[in-house]
C-alpha positions as CSV (number, residue, x, y, z in Angstrom):
1,X,-1.5,-128.2,166.7
2,X,-1.1,-129.1,163.0
3,X,-4.9,-128.6,162.4
4,X,-4.8,-125.1,163.9
5,X,-1.8,-124.2,161.8
6,X,-3.5,-125.4,158.7
7,X,-6.7,-123.6,159.6
8,X,-4.7,-120.4,160.3
9,X,-2.9,-120.7,157.0
10,X,-6.2,-121.2,155.1
11,X,-7.7,-118.1,156.8
12,X,-4.7,-116.0,155.9
13,X,-5.0,-117.2,152.3
14,X,-8.8,-116.4,152.3
15,X,-8.3,-112.9,153.6
16,X,-5.3,-112.2,151.3
17,X,-7.2,-113.5,148.3
18,X,-10.3,-111.3,149.1
19,X,-8.0,-108.3,149.4
20,X,-6.2,-109.2,146.2
21,X,-9.4,-109.8,144.3
22,X,-10.9,-106.5,145.4
23,X,-7.7,-104.6,144.5
24,X,-6.9,-106.2,141.2
25,X,-9.9,-108.2,140.0
26,X,-13.0,-107.4,138.1
27,X,-16.6,-107.8,139.3
28,X,-16.7,-111.7,139.0
29,X,-13.5,-112.1,141.0
30,X,-14.8,-109.7,143.7
31,X,-18.1,-111.5,143.9
32,X,-16.4,-114.9,143.9
33,X,-14.0,-113.9,146.6
34,X,-16.8,-112.5,148.7
35,X,-18.7,-115.7,148.4
36,X,-15.7,-117.6,149.6
37,X,-15.3,-115.3,152.6
38,X,-19.0,-115.5,153.5
39,X,-18.9,-119.3,153.2
40,X,-15.8,-119.5,155.4
41,X,-17.3,-117.2,158.0
42,X,-20.5,-119.3,158.0
43,X,-18.5,-122.5,158.5
44,X,-16.5,-120.9,161.4
45,X,-19.7,-119.7,163.1
46,X,-21.2,-123.2,162.6
47,X,-18.2,-124.8,164.3
48,X,-18.2,-122.3,167.1
49,X,-22.0,-122.1,167.9
50,X,-23.7,-125.3,167.0
51,X,-23.4,-128.7,168.7
52,X,-21.4,-131.3,166.8
53,X,-24.5,-133.3,165.9
54,X,-26.2,-130.4,164.1
55,X,-23.0,-129.2,162.2
56,X,-23.1,-131.8,159.4
57,X,-26.4,-130.7,158.0
58,X,-25.6,-127.0,158.3
59,X,-22.2,-127.5,156.6
60,X,-24.1,-129.3,153.8
61,X,-26.4,-126.3,153.4
62,X,-23.5,-123.9,153.4
63,X,-21.7,-125.8,150.7
64,X,-24.9,-126.1,148.6
65,X,-25.3,-122.3,148.9
66,X,-21.7,-121.7,147.9
67,X,-22.0,-124.1,144.9
68,X,-25.2,-122.3,143.9
69,X,-23.5,-118.9,144.2
70,X,-20.6,-120.1,141.9
71,X,-23.2,-121.6,139.5
72,X,-25.0,-118.3,139.3
73,X,-21.7,-116.4,138.8
74,X,-20.6,-118.9,136.2
75,X,-23.8,-118.5,134.3
76,X,-23.7,-114.7,134.5
77,X,-20.0,-114.1,133.7
78,X,-19.2,-117.2,131.7
79,X,-15.6,-117.6,133.0
80,X,-13.7,-120.9,133.1
81,X,-12.3,-120.2,136.6
82,X,-15.9,-119.9,137.9
83,X,-16.8,-123.2,136.4
84,X,-13.8,-124.8,138.1
85,X,-14.7,-123.2,141.4
86,X,-18.3,-124.4,141.0
87,X,-17.2,-128.0,140.3
88,X,-14.8,-128.0,143.3
89,X,-17.6,-126.7,145.5
90,X,-19.8,-129.5,144.2
91,X,-17.1,-131.9,145.3
92,X,-17.2,-130.3,148.7
93,X,-20.9,-130.7,148.9
94,X,-20.6,-134.3,147.9
95,X,-18.0,-134.9,150.7
96,X,-20.4,-133.5,153.3
97,X,-23.4,-135.4,151.9
98,X,-21.5,-138.7,152.0
99,X,-20.3,-138.3,155.6
100,X,-23.8,-137.1,156.6
101,X,-25.6,-140.1,154.9
102,X,-23.3,-142.8,156.2
103,X,-23.2,-141.1,159.6
104,X,-19.4,-141.3,159.6
105,X,-17.5,-139.1,162.0
106,X,-15.2,-136.6,160.4
107,X,-11.8,-138.3,160.1
108,X,-8.4,-137.6,158.6
109,X,-9.6,-138.3,155.1
110,X,-12.5,-135.9,155.5
111,X,-10.2,-133.1,156.8
112,X,-7.6,-133.8,154.1
113,X,-10.2,-133.7,151.2
114,X,-11.9,-130.7,152.8
115,X,-8.7,-128.7,153.1
116,X,-7.3,-129.7,149.6
117,X,-10.7,-128.8,148.0
118,X,-10.8,-125.4,149.8
119,X,-7.3,-124.7,148.6
120,X,-8.5,-125.6,145.1
121,X,-11.3,-123.1,145.2
122,X,-9.0,-120.5,146.4
123,X,-6.5,-121.2,143.6
124,X,-9.4,-121.0,141.1
125,X,-10.4,-117.5,142.4
126,X,-6.7,-116.5,142.4
127,X,-6.2,-117.6,138.8
128,X,-9.3,-115.7,137.8
129,X,-8.1,-112.6,139.6
130,X,-4.6,-112.7,138.0
131,X,-6.2,-113.2,134.5
132,X,-8.6,-110.3,135.1
133,X,-5.7,-108.1,136.3
134,X,-3.6,-108.9,133.3
135,X,-6.6,-108.3,131.0
136,X,-7.2,-104.9,132.7
137,X,-3.5,-103.9,132.4
138,X,-3.5,-104.8,128.7
139,X,-6.7,-102.8,128.1
140,X,-5.2,-99.8,129.8
141,X,-2.2,-99.7,127.5
């Protein structure tokens, strides 16, 4: 029950963040939020469609792709929040790699680090969006 409540809260946060980024953010924030949404959708599809044995590798690939997307965005737009999001996504990739290499089943520690890290990425995108919004409001005055 708690896991589903946490999952639902994270999904609500993701959808809200994407909407906020598209309404108030600039191009980097929109692209970053879109990357988060696409990554979350890919993870959800992986959990729904693939057998548990195949999920670990696919999750690793998804996190590598998301980290690469944030790296490319950080190089293109040179924004501190993108660097933070990229580093947090690298932590996520490392978490999946560790559990895959040692063939350890996903336990409470894995779920906790995964959720905290996901929230960290969302906060980084949120901070970037708020800063862009403030910058746009100041430029309009």
